[in-house]
N, C-alpha and C positions, 0 to 999 in steps of 0.2 A: 486181884482186882484187874479188870480190863477197862480200857478207856477208848471210847469212840468220840472223836471230835469232828463236828460238822461245821464246814466253812462255806460261805457263799463263793461261787466261782468268781474269778477275777473280773469278768465282764459284767457281773451282776452288781448293781448298786446295793450297798449295805446301809439301809435306812437307820438301823440302830447305831451303827458306827458313826454315821453322819450326825445324828442327834448327840451322841457322846462327844464327838469332836467339837460341836457347837458349845456344849456345856464346859468343855475344857477351855475353849476360847473365851467364854464369859468370865473365866477365872484368870484371864490374861496370860495364859500359857499357850505358846505356839506349837502346833503339830502340823504335819503334812498329811496324815491320814490316820483313821482309826477303823479297825475291822473287829467285829465281835463274832466269836464262834460259840456255838452251843456245845457243851461237853457232857457226856454221859459216862458215869462210873458204874460198872456192872460187876456184881459179885456172883460167882458160881463157876462150876466146872465146864467152861465153854471152849469149844475148839475154834480155830480160825474160821472154819466154815460156818459155824453157828453165829459168830460175830458178824461176818459178812452178810449172812441171811437177815439178821436183826437190822443191820444198818440199811440194807436195800429195801426191806419190807416195812419198816416202822419209822426209821429216823430220817432218811434222806429223801429230798425231792431231787431226783437225778437231773432235772432240767436246769436247776439253779444252784445245786449244792454238791460238794464232794465230801467224802469221809476219810479220816485217817484213823486206822484201828491199831491199838497197841495192846497186845496180850500180856498178861502177867506184869502189868506196869504198876507203878506207885505214884502217888501225888508228890509233886516236888516239895522240898522243905525250903523255908525262907533262908536265903543266903545273906551274908553280911556284905553290905556295900557302904562306901563312904557317902555322906550326904552330897558331896560335890561331884561324885561320879556322874558323868554325862553319857547317855546311851539311848538306844531305842529299847523299849520295854514291853514286856508281856505281863499281864496281871491276871491270875487265875482266882476267880471269886467262887467260894463254896459256902454252903450253909454251915453254921455251927452244929455240932452233934446235938441231936434232940429236936431240932427245928423241923417242923413238918414240911416236906417237899412234895407238894401236890402234883407237880409235873412229873417227878420221879415215880410217884405211885401210879399215875395214869399210864406212864410209859411201861412200867412193869406189867400192868394189866394187859396192855396191847401186845407185849412180847409173849406173855403166857397164852393169850388168845391165838397166837401162832402155833401153839403146841410146845413152846420152849419152856419146859418146867424146871430146867436146871438153873435158871436165873433166880438168885436169892433176894437181891435188892438192886434198885437203880437209884442213884443219886445224881442230881443235875448240878452243873456248874457253868460258868461263863468264862471265856478267855478273851481279854481285851488286848489286841495287838496295836500298839501305839507307835506310829512312825514320827520321827522328829526328835532331835537330841534334847533331852531334858535331864535335869539332875535327879538323883535318887530321892532327894528331899521333896522335889516337886511331885514325882510319881507316887511317893508314899502319902503325901497330902491328898492327892487326887483319889487314891484308893480308899481313903476313909471319908472324904468329903463328898465325892461325886459317884464313884463306881460302886460303893457298897454301903450297907447299913451296918455299922460295927456292932450293933446290938444283936443281930441275927446272922451276920455273915463275916467271913474272914477272907483275906487276900494273901496270896503268895506272889511276890514280885520277882521277876527274872529278867535278865538282859536278853533281848531277842537274839535268836541265833545261838544261844548257849545250850 
């Protein structure tokens, strides 16, 4: 699996991040910033050059976004944290297996229209980067109450910078 993660450039406002931060504030949890990145998980025998071509021609608006490409990567597994652990957190939200990913299907079609037939599938995800020290219990609650719909999505929580 290959991962392409798209982030707004630092100077560009992140409207989805601001909305998410407000939702967190409504739950009486303090944060200093929230940034939301779009993540694409691609299956297929792709070279670094192929992935760069896909990012530049399908996924990234170079004026406002940057891409981080990871070849032969895997999704993180949920680590164990104590509920009282305080840190800055990253939450990766993905669809449960079998849930239709319309954006993923459309992205796959756009990639194949570029002539890139080696891509077998595209799955989309979102990464929430939350700045502000909060406990693991708080971030775990946010991930199920605000950031995802547990009926169709799951979250992996990581400490930022790990």
